[in-house]
A tleap script that builds the chain and sets N, CA, C and O, in Angstrom:
source leaprc.protein.ff14SB
mol = sequence {
  NMET PRO GLU ASP ARG GLY TRP PHE VAL ALA
  GLN VAL ASP ASN LEU GLY ILE THR ALA SER
  ALA ASP LEU PRO GLY LEU ARG LYS LEU LEU
  ALA ASN ASP PHE ASP GLN ASN ALA ARG LEU
  ARG ASP LEU GLU GLN GLN VAL ALA SER ARG
  ALA ALA GLN ARG ARG ARG GLU THR ASP ALA
  VAL LYS GLU GLN PRO THR ASP GLU THR GLY
  VAL ALA THR GLN PRO LYS THR THR GLN THR
  ILE GLU LEU TYR LEU PRO PRO VAL ILE GLU
  THR GLY GLU GLN ILE GLU ALA LEU VAL MET
  LYS LEU LYS ALA LEU ILE THR GLN LEU SER
  ALA SER ARG ASN LEU ARG ILE ARG TRP LYS
  ASP LYS CPRO
}
set mol.1.N position { 172.211 81.506 166.826 }
set mol.1.CA position { 171.254 81.691 165.619 }
set mol.1.C position { 172.540 82.026 164.580 }
set mol.1.O position { 173.491 82.784 164.772 }
set mol.2.N position { 172.262 81.288 163.550 }
set mol.2.CA position { 173.304 81.565 162.199 }
set mol.2.C position { 173.296 82.774 161.786 }
set mol.2.O position { 174.395 83.227 161.468 }
set mol.3.N position { 172.234 83.565 161.672 }
set mol.3.CA position { 172.320 84.837 161.242 }
set mol.3.C position { 173.054 85.834 162.170 }
set mol.3.O position { 173.655 86.849 161.818 }
set mol.4.N position { 172.889 85.344 163.438 }
set mol.4.CA position { 173.561 86.277 164.236 }
set mol.4.C position { 175.310 85.845 164.168 }
set mol.4.O position { 176.201 86.694 164.133 }
set mol.5.N position { 175.468 84.824 164.161 }
set mol.5.CA position { 177.057 84.422 164.120 }
set mol.5.C position { 177.279 85.168 162.720 }
set mol.5.O position { 178.244 85.926 162.817 }
set mol.6.N position { 176.814 85.190 161.714 }
set mol.6.CA position { 177.520 85.572 160.457 }
set mol.6.C position { 177.566 87.292 160.416 }
set mol.6.O position { 178.271 87.930 159.633 }
set mol.7.N position { 176.780 87.803 161.292 }
set mol.7.CA position { 176.509 89.364 161.653 }
set mol.7.C position { 177.944 89.450 162.661 }
set mol.7.O position { 178.593 90.492 162.744 }
set mol.8.N position { 178.221 88.506 163.212 }
set mol.8.CA position { 179.369 88.999 164.306 }
set mol.8.C position { 180.460 89.040 163.514 }
set mol.8.O position { 181.127 90.057 163.320 }
set mol.9.N position { 180.702 87.820 162.978 }
set mol.9.CA position { 181.977 87.285 162.207 }
set mol.9.C position { 182.270 88.457 161.088 }
set mol.9.O position { 183.413 88.777 160.763 }
set mol.10.N position { 180.677 89.252 160.362 }
set mol.10.CA position { 181.399 90.213 159.513 }
set mol.10.C position { 181.546 91.540 160.437 }
set mol.10.O position { 182.347 92.329 159.936 }
set mol.11.N position { 181.040 91.940 161.529 }
set mol.11.CA position { 181.466 92.953 162.422 }
set mol.11.C position { 183.130 93.033 162.976 }
set mol.11.O position { 183.821 94.040 163.130 }
set mol.12.N position { 183.432 91.794 163.175 }
set mol.12.CA position { 184.740 91.166 163.547 }
set mol.12.C position { 185.770 91.721 162.333 }
set mol.12.O position { 186.790 92.399 162.457 }
set mol.13.N position { 185.166 91.213 161.173 }
set mol.13.CA position { 185.848 91.383 159.788 }
set mol.13.C position { 186.254 92.936 159.746 }
set mol.13.O position { 187.307 93.301 159.224 }
set mol.14.N position { 185.449 93.716 160.264 }
set mol.14.CA position { 185.645 95.228 159.918 }
set mol.14.C position { 186.497 95.909 160.562 }
set mol.14.O position { 187.066 96.922 160.155 }
set mol.15.N position { 186.651 95.275 161.809 }
set mol.15.CA position { 187.925 95.767 162.697 }
set mol.15.C position { 189.292 95.687 162.143 }
set mol.15.O position { 190.072 96.582 162.468 }
set mol.16.N position { 189.724 94.687 161.302 }
set mol.16.CA position { 190.549 94.427 161.171 }
set mol.16.C position { 191.249 95.683 160.280 }
set mol.16.O position { 190.578 96.340 159.484 }
set mol.17.N position { 192.789 95.947 160.537 }
set mol.17.CA position { 193.153 97.419 160.213 }
set mol.17.C position { 194.925 96.648 160.001 }
set mol.17.O position { 195.629 96.082 160.838 }
set mol.18.N position { 195.151 96.914 158.676 }
set mol.18.CA position { 196.320 96.759 158.207 }
set mol.18.C position { 197.229 97.830 158.469 }
set mol.18.O position { 196.945 99.028 158.470 }
set mol.19.N position { 198.614 97.186 158.744 }
set mol.19.CA position { 199.631 98.312 158.932 }
set mol.19.C position { 201.027 97.544 158.689 }
set mol.19.O position { 201.292 96.466 159.221 }
set mol.20.N position { 201.819 98.189 157.881 }
set mol.20.CA position { 203.143 97.610 157.577 }
set mol.20.C position { 204.102 97.327 158.482 }
set mol.20.O position { 204.225 98.204 159.338 }
set mol.21.N position { 204.960 96.228 158.602 }
set mol.21.CA position { 205.821 95.937 159.271 }
set mol.21.C position { 207.077 96.691 159.682 }
set mol.21.O position { 208.145 96.161 159.988 }
set mol.22.N position { 206.803 98.049 159.650 }
set mol.22.CA position { 207.861 98.950 160.463 }
set mol.22.C position { 207.526 99.636 161.187 }
set mol.22.O position { 206.651 99.274 161.974 }
set mol.23.N position { 208.071 100.951 161.254 }
set mol.23.CA position { 208.047 101.803 162.248 }
set mol.23.C position { 206.787 102.702 162.017 }
set mol.23.O position { 206.177 103.041 163.031 }
set mol.24.N position { 206.274 103.175 160.668 }
set mol.24.CA position { 204.943 103.846 160.368 }
set mol.24.C position { 204.016 102.731 160.874 }
set mol.24.O position { 203.063 103.174 161.514 }
set mol.25.N position { 204.048 101.618 160.769 }
set mol.25.CA position { 202.954 100.759 160.445 }
set mol.25.C position { 202.724 100.742 162.052 }
set mol.25.O position { 201.605 101.140 162.375 }
set mol.26.N position { 203.553 100.366 163.089 }
set mol.26.CA position { 203.331 100.555 164.527 }
set mol.26.C position { 202.791 101.572 165.012 }
set mol.26.O position { 201.841 101.493 165.791 }
set mol.27.N position { 203.374 102.807 164.579 }
set mol.27.CA position { 202.417 104.239 164.732 }
set mol.27.C position { 200.774 104.135 164.499 }
set mol.27.O position { 199.837 104.474 165.221 }
set mol.28.N position { 200.825 103.530 163.199 }
set mol.28.CA position { 199.297 103.378 162.938 }
set mol.28.C position { 199.028 102.618 163.843 }
set mol.28.O position { 198.545 103.391 164.671 }
set mol.29.N position { 198.996 101.525 164.325 }
set mol.29.CA position { 198.349 100.566 165.186 }
set mol.29.C position { 198.288 101.309 166.491 }
set mol.29.O position { 197.323 101.082 167.220 }
set mol.30.N position { 199.056 102.029 166.811 }
set mol.30.CA position { 199.100 102.471 168.170 }
set mol.30.C position { 197.955 103.869 168.229 }
set mol.30.O position { 197.321 104.168 169.241 }
set mol.31.N position { 197.866 104.700 166.739 }
set mol.31.CA position { 196.844 105.554 166.713 }
set mol.31.C position { 195.511 105.102 166.563 }
set mol.31.O position { 194.565 105.849 166.816 }
set mol.32.N position { 195.385 104.116 166.231 }
set mol.32.CA position { 193.969 102.976 166.304 }
set mol.32.C position { 193.567 102.292 167.305 }
set mol.32.O position { 192.415 101.861 167.289 }
set mol.33.N position { 194.215 102.097 168.136 }
set mol.33.CA position { 194.293 101.508 169.460 }
set mol.33.C position { 192.964 101.998 170.189 }
set mol.33.O position { 192.079 101.209 170.518 }
set mol.34.N position { 192.907 103.317 170.401 }
set mol.34.CA position { 191.833 103.525 170.865 }
set mol.34.C position { 190.052 103.661 170.100 }
set mol.34.O position { 188.920 103.579 170.575 }
set mol.35.N position { 190.524 103.865 168.941 }
set mol.35.CA position { 189.374 103.376 168.229 }
set mol.35.C position { 188.814 102.122 168.112 }
set mol.35.O position { 187.633 101.817 168.277 }
set mol.36.N position { 189.970 101.246 167.742 }
set mol.36.CA position { 189.680 99.801 168.075 }
set mol.36.C position { 188.849 99.436 169.236 }
set mol.36.O position { 187.799 98.807 169.107 }
set mol.37.N position { 189.439 99.933 170.665 }
set mol.37.CA position { 188.664 99.780 171.463 }
set mol.37.C position { 187.357 100.179 171.800 }
set mol.37.O position { 186.606 99.515 172.514 }
set mol.38.N position { 187.067 101.332 171.255 }
set mol.38.CA position { 185.481 101.911 171.514 }
set mol.38.C position { 184.765 101.035 170.276 }
set mol.38.O position { 183.557 100.804 170.223 }
set mol.39.N position { 185.605 100.662 169.443 }
set mol.39.CA position { 184.650 99.807 168.382 }
set mol.39.C position { 183.947 98.227 168.867 }
set mol.39.O position { 182.932 97.644 168.485 }
set mol.40.N position { 185.137 97.831 170.003 }
set mol.40.CA position { 184.947 96.682 170.763 }
set mol.40.C position { 183.865 96.831 171.540 }
set mol.40.O position { 182.882 96.108 171.385 }
set mol.41.N position { 183.913 97.676 172.360 }
set mol.41.CA position { 182.829 97.910 173.627 }
set mol.41.C position { 181.592 98.088 172.962 }
set mol.41.O position { 180.555 97.595 173.407 }
set mol.42.N position { 181.652 99.038 171.499 }
set mol.42.CA position { 180.143 98.884 170.991 }
set mol.42.C position { 179.774 97.687 170.546 }
set mol.42.O position { 178.614 97.309 170.713 }
set mol.43.N position { 180.617 96.983 169.971 }
set mol.43.CA position { 180.207 95.402 169.491 }
set mol.43.C position { 179.781 94.723 170.710 }
set mol.43.O position { 178.735 94.079 170.626 }
set mol.44.N position { 180.483 94.751 171.988 }
set mol.44.CA position { 179.946 93.945 172.956 }
set mol.44.C position { 178.558 94.111 173.365 }
set mol.44.O position { 177.784 93.170 173.542 }
set mol.45.N position { 178.238 95.496 173.526 }
set mol.45.CA position { 177.019 96.077 173.751 }
set mol.45.C position { 175.972 95.870 172.608 }
set mol.45.O position { 174.780 96.034 172.871 }
set mol.46.N position { 176.260 95.614 171.697 }
set mol.46.CA position { 175.187 95.062 170.368 }
set mol.46.C position { 175.196 93.482 170.558 }
set mol.46.O position { 174.166 92.892 170.235 }
set mol.47.N position { 176.101 92.858 170.975 }
set mol.47.CA position { 175.767 91.330 171.073 }
set mol.47.C position { 175.071 91.146 172.284 }
set mol.47.O position { 174.229 90.250 172.227 }
set mol.48.N position { 175.181 91.770 173.434 }
set mol.48.CA position { 174.473 91.690 174.541 }
set mol.48.C position { 173.006 91.809 174.218 }
set mol.48.O position { 172.101 91.030 174.520 }
set mol.49.N position { 172.937 93.254 173.357 }
set mol.49.CA position { 171.496 93.525 173.417 }
set mol.49.C position { 170.756 92.483 172.320 }
set mol.49.O position { 169.547 92.255 172.277 }
set mol.50.N position { 171.708 91.955 171.512 }
set mol.50.CA position { 170.991 90.969 170.353 }
set mol.50.C position { 170.824 89.518 171.350 }
set mol.50.O position { 169.863 88.785 171.116 }
set mol.51.N position { 171.736 89.175 172.385 }
set mol.51.CA position { 171.234 88.289 173.120 }
set mol.51.C position { 170.025 88.339 173.907 }
set mol.51.O position { 169.211 87.419 173.820 }
set mol.52.N position { 169.812 89.426 174.743 }
set mol.52.CA position { 168.526 89.721 175.361 }
set mol.52.C position { 167.707 89.458 174.558 }
set mol.52.O position { 167.007 88.475 174.803 }
set mol.53.N position { 167.482 90.161 173.383 }
set mol.53.CA position { 166.153 90.023 172.583 }
set mol.53.C position { 165.555 88.797 172.015 }
set mol.53.O position { 164.375 88.564 171.753 }
set mol.54.N position { 166.920 87.841 171.838 }
set mol.54.CA position { 166.675 86.609 171.557 }
set mol.54.C position { 166.154 86.120 172.697 }
set mol.54.O position { 165.114 85.519 172.427 }
set mol.55.N position { 166.429 86.098 174.000 }
set mol.55.CA position { 165.991 85.222 175.350 }
set mol.55.C position { 164.637 85.692 175.314 }
set mol.55.O position { 163.759 84.851 175.502 }
set mol.56.N position { 164.221 87.201 175.052 }
set mol.56.CA position { 162.986 87.663 175.381 }
set mol.56.C position { 162.097 87.045 174.362 }
set mol.56.O position { 160.882 86.987 174.547 }
set mol.57.N position { 162.701 86.555 173.231 }
set mol.57.CA position { 161.743 86.103 171.785 }
set mol.57.C position { 161.396 84.384 172.419 }
set mol.57.O position { 160.346 83.750 172.312 }
set mol.58.N position { 162.438 84.053 172.952 }
set mol.58.CA position { 162.418 82.600 173.312 }
set mol.58.C position { 161.559 82.179 174.363 }
set mol.58.O position { 160.845 81.181 174.268 }
set mol.59.N position { 161.635 83.271 175.845 }
set mol.59.CA position { 160.848 83.111 176.600 }
set mol.59.C position { 159.049 83.181 176.070 }
set mol.59.O position { 158.131 82.389 176.283 }
set mol.60.N position { 159.086 84.401 175.368 }
set mol.60.CA position { 157.631 84.514 174.707 }
set mol.60.C position { 157.256 83.258 174.425 }
set mol.60.O position { 156.428 82.670 175.121 }
set mol.61.N position { 157.781 82.764 173.460 }
set mol.61.CA position { 157.561 81.309 172.669 }
set mol.61.C position { 157.239 80.134 173.861 }
set mol.61.O position { 156.273 79.371 173.836 }
set mol.62.N position { 158.140 80.175 174.759 }
set mol.62.CA position { 157.816 79.167 175.973 }
set mol.62.C position { 156.612 79.307 176.399 }
set mol.62.O position { 155.826 78.366 176.508 }
set mol.63.N position { 156.336 80.593 176.702 }
set mol.63.CA position { 154.872 80.718 177.734 }
set mol.63.C position { 153.756 80.688 176.647 }
set mol.63.O position { 152.641 80.950 177.099 }
set mol.64.N position { 153.819 80.397 175.163 }
set mol.64.CA position { 152.595 80.643 174.698 }
set mol.64.C position { 152.454 79.054 174.717 }
set mol.64.O position { 153.397 78.270 174.609 }
set mol.65.N position { 150.825 78.647 174.906 }
set mol.65.CA position { 150.450 77.529 175.087 }
set mol.65.C position { 150.654 76.784 173.688 }
set mol.65.O position { 150.931 77.451 172.692 }
set mol.66.N position { 150.507 75.318 173.617 }
set mol.66.CA position { 150.810 74.700 172.369 }
set mol.66.C position { 149.654 73.509 172.315 }
set mol.66.O position { 149.160 73.070 173.353 }
set mol.67.N position { 149.383 73.167 171.377 }
set mol.67.CA position { 148.550 71.902 171.571 }
set mol.67.C position { 149.251 70.602 171.453 }
set mol.67.O position { 150.470 70.775 171.468 }
set mol.68.N position { 148.848 69.165 171.323 }
set mol.68.CA position { 149.798 68.432 171.365 }
set mol.68.C position { 150.764 68.071 170.438 }
set mol.68.O position { 151.606 67.244 170.786 }
set mol.69.N position { 150.806 68.707 168.923 }
set mol.69.CA position { 151.473 68.653 168.039 }
set mol.69.C position { 152.447 69.723 168.307 }
set mol.69.O position { 153.223 69.727 167.351 }
set mol.70.N position { 152.757 70.586 169.114 }
set mol.70.CA position { 153.597 71.609 169.485 }
set mol.70.C position { 153.079 72.999 168.597 }
set mol.70.O position { 153.882 73.930 168.543 }
set mol.71.N position { 152.032 73.116 168.050 }
set mol.71.CA position { 151.547 74.310 167.264 }
set mol.71.C position { 151.055 75.406 168.555 }
set mol.71.O position { 150.334 75.042 169.484 }
set mol.72.N position { 151.501 76.547 168.427 }
set mol.72.CA position { 150.923 77.294 169.143 }
set mol.72.C position { 149.596 77.731 169.047 }
set mol.72.O position { 149.077 77.906 167.944 }
set mol.73.N position { 148.870 77.966 170.326 }
set mol.73.CA position { 147.496 78.125 170.501 }
set mol.73.C position { 147.092 79.148 171.162 }
set mol.73.O position { 147.959 79.592 171.914 }
set mol.74.N position { 145.834 79.851 171.179 }
set mol.74.CA position { 145.652 80.985 172.147 }
set mol.74.C position { 145.402 80.582 173.173 }
set mol.74.O position { 145.117 79.401 173.369 }
set mol.75.N position { 145.457 81.629 174.233 }
set mol.75.CA position { 145.282 80.808 175.713 }
set mol.75.C position { 143.739 80.785 175.859 }
set mol.75.O position { 142.994 81.553 175.250 }
set mol.76.N position { 143.344 79.850 176.707 }
set mol.76.CA position { 141.850 79.373 176.936 }
set mol.76.C position { 141.358 80.754 177.903 }
set mol.76.O position { 141.965 81.369 178.780 }
set mol.77.N position { 140.119 80.913 177.375 }
set mol.77.CA position { 139.212 81.486 178.670 }
set mol.77.C position { 138.198 80.661 179.586 }
set mol.77.O position { 137.689 79.571 179.323 }
set mol.78.N position { 138.045 81.372 180.618 }
set mol.78.CA position { 137.315 80.612 181.580 }
set mol.78.C position { 136.062 81.310 181.501 }
set mol.78.O position { 135.992 82.538 181.457 }
set mol.79.N position { 134.744 80.282 181.476 }
set mol.79.CA position { 133.267 80.952 181.684 }
set mol.79.C position { 132.866 80.401 182.698 }
set mol.79.O position { 132.916 79.172 182.750 }
set mol.80.N position { 132.350 81.160 183.801 }
set mol.80.CA position { 131.724 80.449 185.191 }
set mol.80.C position { 130.277 80.305 184.597 }
set mol.80.O position { 129.674 81.131 183.912 }
set mol.81.N position { 129.911 79.218 184.966 }
set mol.81.CA position { 128.136 78.890 184.882 }
set mol.81.C position { 127.950 78.249 186.218 }
set mol.81.O position { 128.683 77.508 186.872 }
set mol.82.N position { 126.551 78.832 186.479 }
set mol.82.CA position { 125.976 78.189 187.825 }
set mol.82.C position { 124.789 77.325 187.302 }
set mol.82.O position { 124.020 77.512 186.359 }
set mol.83.N position { 124.890 76.279 188.249 }
set mol.83.CA position { 124.016 75.252 187.975 }
set mol.83.C position { 123.279 74.970 189.351 }
set mol.83.O position { 123.882 74.799 190.410 }
set mol.84.N position { 121.770 74.939 189.190 }
set mol.84.CA position { 121.259 74.933 190.503 }
set mol.84.C position { 120.869 73.304 190.632 }
set mol.84.O position { 120.584 72.660 189.622 }
set mol.85.N position { 120.880 72.814 191.709 }
set mol.85.CA position { 120.751 71.357 192.569 }
set mol.85.C position { 119.883 71.712 193.666 }
set mol.85.O position { 120.056 72.529 194.570 }
set mol.86.N position { 118.661 70.740 193.348 }
set mol.86.CA position { 117.976 70.601 194.440 }
set mol.86.C position { 118.815 69.692 195.864 }
set mol.86.O position { 119.378 68.603 195.747 }
set mol.87.N position { 118.729 70.235 196.728 }
set mol.87.CA position { 119.668 69.850 198.001 }
set mol.87.C position { 119.177 67.946 198.061 }
set mol.87.O position { 120.099 67.143 198.205 }
set mol.88.N position { 118.268 67.616 197.985 }
set mol.88.CA position { 118.178 66.036 197.699 }
set mol.88.C position { 117.456 65.710 196.480 }
set mol.88.O position { 116.396 66.260 196.180 }
set mol.89.N position { 118.133 64.647 195.643 }
set mol.89.CA position { 117.674 64.150 194.250 }
set mol.89.C position { 116.726 63.131 194.967 }
set mol.89.O position { 117.056 62.429 195.923 }
set mol.90.N position { 115.469 63.158 194.346 }
set mol.90.CA position { 114.396 62.079 194.540 }
set mol.90.C position { 113.783 61.115 193.813 }
set mol.90.O position { 113.157 60.092 194.091 }
set mol.91.N position { 114.177 61.803 192.584 }
set mol.91.CA position { 113.559 60.716 191.177 }
set mol.91.C position { 114.849 60.790 190.256 }
set mol.91.O position { 115.843 61.490 190.447 }
set mol.92.N position { 114.640 60.023 189.348 }
set mol.92.CA position { 115.168 59.783 187.952 }
set mol.92.C position { 115.322 60.931 187.277 }
set mol.92.O position { 116.341 61.345 186.723 }
set mol.93.N position { 113.715 61.680 187.385 }
set mol.93.CA position { 113.830 62.560 186.237 }
set mol.93.C position { 114.430 63.976 186.678 }
set mol.93.O position { 114.615 64.877 185.860 }
set mol.94.N position { 114.671 64.074 187.816 }
set mol.94.CA position { 115.903 65.105 188.359 }
set mol.94.C position { 117.148 64.930 187.823 }
set mol.94.O position { 117.702 65.789 187.136 }
set mol.95.N position { 117.721 63.640 188.156 }
set mol.95.CA position { 118.827 63.278 187.733 }
set mol.95.C position { 119.119 63.450 185.675 }
set mol.95.O position { 120.160 63.869 185.169 }
set mol.96.N position { 117.968 63.023 184.963 }
set mol.96.CA position { 117.902 63.456 183.805 }
set mol.96.C position { 117.975 64.767 183.521 }
set mol.96.O position { 118.572 65.166 182.521 }
set mol.97.N position { 117.352 65.603 184.407 }
set mol.97.CA position { 117.156 67.042 184.079 }
set mol.97.C position { 118.446 67.583 184.304 }
set mol.97.O position { 118.661 68.622 183.679 }
set mol.98.N position { 119.254 67.217 184.937 }
set mol.98.CA position { 120.655 67.572 185.369 }
set mol.98.C position { 121.581 67.299 184.139 }
set mol.98.O position { 122.309 68.122 183.584 }
set mol.99.N position { 121.358 65.577 183.728 }
set mol.99.CA position { 122.125 65.211 182.849 }
set mol.99.C position { 122.042 66.155 181.524 }
set mol.99.O position { 123.060 66.259 180.839 }
set mol.100.N position { 121.045 66.734 181.205 }
set mol.100.CA position { 120.411 67.374 180.019 }
set mol.100.C position { 121.193 68.604 179.966 }
set mol.100.O position { 121.882 68.897 178.988 }
set mol.101.N position { 121.080 69.394 181.112 }
set mol.101.CA position { 121.752 70.636 181.142 }
set mol.101.C position { 123.075 70.508 181.276 }
set mol.101.O position { 123.691 71.522 180.947 }
set mol.102.N position { 123.843 69.449 181.714 }
set mol.102.CA position { 125.145 69.198 181.272 }
set mol.102.C position { 125.437 68.923 180.148 }
set mol.102.O position { 126.498 69.478 179.863 }
set mol.103.N position { 124.838 68.039 178.918 }
set mol.103.CA position { 124.620 67.884 177.855 }
set mol.103.C position { 124.499 69.167 176.907 }
set mol.103.O position { 125.102 69.143 175.834 }
set mol.104.N position { 123.631 70.449 177.319 }
set mol.104.CA position { 123.672 71.474 176.560 }
set mol.104.C position { 124.966 72.498 176.992 }
set mol.104.O position { 125.172 73.630 176.555 }
set mol.105.N position { 125.750 71.758 177.962 }
set mol.105.CA position { 127.047 72.836 178.216 }
set mol.105.C position { 128.037 72.645 177.252 }
set mol.105.O position { 128.820 73.548 176.956 }
set mol.106.N position { 128.071 71.189 176.579 }
set mol.106.CA position { 128.823 70.600 175.973 }
set mol.106.C position { 129.088 71.414 174.551 }
set mol.106.O position { 130.193 71.287 174.023 }
set mol.107.N position { 128.219 72.131 174.015 }
set mol.107.CA position { 128.281 72.740 172.827 }
set mol.107.C position { 129.163 74.368 173.340 }
set mol.107.O position { 129.763 75.116 172.569 }
set mol.108.N position { 129.059 74.477 174.224 }
set mol.108.CA position { 130.107 75.697 174.874 }
set mol.108.C position { 131.304 75.747 174.924 }
set mol.108.O position { 132.043 76.726 174.818 }
set mol.109.N position { 131.635 74.261 175.153 }
set mol.109.CA position { 133.282 73.607 175.092 }
set mol.109.C position { 133.832 74.252 173.631 }
set mol.109.O position { 133.156 74.106 172.613 }
set mol.110.N position { 134.982 74.901 173.617 }
set mol.110.CA position { 136.114 74.862 172.491 }
set mol.110.C position { 137.480 75.056 172.932 }
set mol.110.O position { 137.900 75.204 174.080 }
set mol.111.N position { 138.051 75.033 171.921 }
set mol.111.CA position { 139.530 74.811 172.062 }
set mol.111.C position { 140.442 75.794 172.758 }
set mol.111.O position { 141.576 75.721 173.230 }
set mol.112.N position { 139.448 76.826 172.636 }
set mol.112.CA position { 139.957 78.372 173.235 }
set mol.112.C position { 139.180 78.906 174.580 }
set mol.112.O position { 139.550 79.825 175.311 }
set mol.113.N position { 137.757 77.916 174.747 }
set mol.113.CA position { 137.060 78.185 176.190 }
set mol.113.C position { 137.028 76.933 176.928 }
set mol.113.O position { 136.991 75.817 176.410 }
set mol.114.N position { 137.046 77.210 178.266 }
set mol.114.CA position { 136.776 76.492 179.401 }
set mol.114.C position { 135.453 76.844 180.002 }
set mol.114.O position { 134.933 77.939 179.787 }
set mol.115.N position { 134.903 75.926 180.753 }
set mol.115.CA position { 133.718 76.112 181.810 }
set mol.115.C position { 134.171 75.654 183.235 }
set mol.115.O position { 134.889 74.683 183.475 }
set mol.116.N position { 133.712 76.382 183.992 }
set mol.116.CA position { 133.482 76.562 185.454 }
set mol.116.C position { 132.194 76.353 185.903 }
set mol.116.O position { 131.388 77.270 186.062 }
set mol.117.N position { 131.965 75.195 186.113 }
set mol.117.CA position { 130.286 75.223 187.195 }
set mol.117.C position { 130.360 75.614 188.356 }
set mol.117.O position { 131.334 75.290 189.036 }
set mol.118.N position { 129.621 76.194 188.733 }
set mol.118.CA position { 129.448 76.455 190.207 }
set mol.118.C position { 128.051 75.783 190.644 }
set mol.118.O position { 126.964 76.239 190.287 }
set mol.119.N position { 128.182 74.821 191.332 }
set mol.119.CA position { 127.214 74.235 191.926 }
set mol.119.C position { 126.308 74.645 193.098 }
set mol.119.O position { 126.898 74.678 194.178 }
set mol.120.N position { 124.837 75.005 193.125 }
set mol.120.CA position { 124.297 76.106 193.794 }
set mol.120.C position { 123.139 74.951 194.318 }
set mol.120.O position { 122.786 74.037 193.573 }
set mol.121.N position { 122.675 75.100 195.516 }
set mol.121.CA position { 121.336 74.793 195.990 }
set mol.121.C position { 120.320 75.405 195.356 }
set mol.121.O position { 120.546 76.594 195.132 }
set mol.122.N position { 119.104 74.934 194.928 }
set mol.122.CA position { 118.000 75.432 194.399 }
set mol.122.C position { 117.312 76.202 195.475 }
set mol.122.O position { 117.023 75.829 196.611 }
set mol.123.N position { 117.056 77.627 194.755 }
set mol.123.CA position { 116.350 78.515 195.998 }
set mol.123.C position { 115.219 78.345 196.024 }
set mol.123.O position { 114.528 78.914 196.870 }
savepdb mol mol.pdb
quit
């Protein structure tokens, strides 16, 4: 991410130390060696933590269902409905009655809801 890259560059720029090109400058560099290494270890941990957070965010987005345009949608719920059928259909009216029951279920379908139909023999 660009903002992460900018953060990292700023952190690395803060690590810089100026020292003269003589013996006192060398002593200053050696004295700051431990501090610089500790700051680098801390920076490494921060980078790893940010990377893990980005992976979690990316995984969460990938797991979220999307519509055909790629827009995030809510996960669908499934409602189970039982419909009774006669063991043998003998008339056209029985088929018409079944079709009417199925048409009535259309209104219960939505973008966030599925229907599961369990077919049962008529008691």
